[in-house]
Structure formats: C-alpha cells, structure tokens
N, C-alpha and C positions, 0 to 999 in steps of 0.2 A: 391152503392149509386144510387138513382133515382133523376134525375134532372128535374125541370120544366123549360120551356123556360124563357128567359129574366132575368137571374141571380136569379130567385126565386128558391132556392134549397130546396129540401126535403131530409133530411138525413134519411136513413133507417138503423136501428141498428139490428143486428143479435144477438139474445139472447140465442138460444139453438138449438140443433139438436137431432133427434132421428131416428134411422134406424133399420129395422128388415128384415130378409130374412128367408124364409121357403121353404121346399121341398113340392111341390104340392102333392106328393105321400102320405103325412101324412093325407091329407083330402080325397084323392081318396080311401084310404084304409077304410074309414068310409063313405060309401054311404049314402046320405041323406035319402033315402027311408027306410033304416034299422036303421038309427041313428038320427032321427029328434030331439031327446032331446039334443044330443050333440050340434047340430047347434043352437038350440033355446036358449041354455045357453050363446052362444057367440055372435050371430047375432040378429039384430032386424028383425021384419017381413018384412020390406022394403028391407033390405039387402038380406035376404033369397030369396025373390021374384026376385030381380034383378039378383042374381046369377043363380037361377034355370031357368031363361028365356034364358040363354046362352046354346049353344050346349054342351059345356063342362064346367059345373059350378065350378069345383074344382080349377082351377087357379084363378078364381074370388073370391072364398071363401078365398083361401090362401092369395091373395093380400089384401083383406079387413082385415084379421087377422093381417097381417104385419103392415097395417096402424094403427090399434088400438094399437098394441105394440109400434110403433114408436111415437104415440101421448103420450102414457103413459111415455115413456122414455124422450121425450122433456119436458113434464110438470114437471117431476121429476127433470130434469136438471135445469129448470128455477126456480123452487121453492126451490131447494136444499133439498128436502125431497121426500120420496117415495110417488108417486101419487097412491092413493088407489081407483081408479075408477073401476067399474065393466065394463066388455067388452060391455055389452048392453047399458051402459050410453054413449058410443061413437058410433055414427052412421056415416058411411062413405057414403056420398051422391054423386050425380053427379050434378054439376051446370047446368044451362041452356046452358052454353057455352060448356058443355061436360067435364069439368074439375072435378077431385075429390075434395071434400070439407068435412069438419068435422061439425057435428051437435052434440051438447051435450044434452042428455036427462036428465030430473030431476035435473039439476044443473044450476040454473040461473046465478050464478057467472061465471061459465066456459063458458056458452053460450055467454057472452060478450067477453070473451077471444078468442073465436073461430075465430073472425075476424083477429086475429094476427097469426093464424096457417095457414101454407101453406103445402100441402101434395102432394106427387108424388107417383104413384103406377106403377109397371111394372111387367109383368110376361111372362113366356114361358109356355109350357105344363109341364115343370119339376120344375121350380123355380118361386118364387114370391118375390118381394122386395118392400119396401115402405120407404120413408123418410118424416119426418115431420120437418118443420122449424118453430120456434117461432120468429117473427120479430115485431118490433115496429118502428114507426117514432119518431122523436125527440120530437114531441108535445104530444105523448101518455103517 
C-alpha cells in the first residue's frame, strides 16, 4: 500500500506477477554476428543496439528475453487467457531514471496498460532473471 500524507490514502492493488529465468549461455552459444536473424526475431532494433553497446551483450539479451517472457506471463495471469504477443511487440526500454520499463509496439490497447506494469531485471555473467508486476490503484 502506498500512502499520501494527511490521511489521503492511495491503495495499490496487486493483480498479477510473472517471472522468468534463463541461462546466459543459451544466448552466448548463438553469437549475434553469426545469428542476426535469431536476434531480429526476438528483439527490436533499439534492444539489439542497447545490448550490442555492452562489453558482453549476452547477459543483457538474456535479461530482456526474460522480461518479455515475464510480461507475457503476467498479462496471461491478469486476463486469465494466453497472451499471444509476439516478442517484438514488447520492447524493454530504459527510463530517463535508468529503470527498465515496457513499451508495447503495434498494440494501442496494451500501450495504455503498460503504465500498470513494473519490471525488474537482473543478471550475472551466467544467469538472467526478470519479474513483471501488474498493479493498479483503486481508482483505475
């Protein structure tokens, strides 16, 4: 629950959660230079650019893949049906504050819902994990 000062309360409701974990080695075994089509089927051009700017792009690719899977899982949980989004319709961005955030491509209805999604990504050189939460305040 989030509280505003002076007894003005805002209740935040938790509606769903999605989590995914991957071995970075799955991506490392498919070098981008030799497998660009594989990456282009999963990631948007901005995501690819972001990852390739890193010294070791594969933990970043794995973390973004986990985030996409976590988003699909939480949206399936919230809607009580399988979410049939294409991976490239889900873009994992970095906010001005440096936090990961979700942008939906080609789907205006979900773009509105993205404000209700919070994601967290983490990785080591061996593993990546992401969690997506779907939350709403009482007035939404």
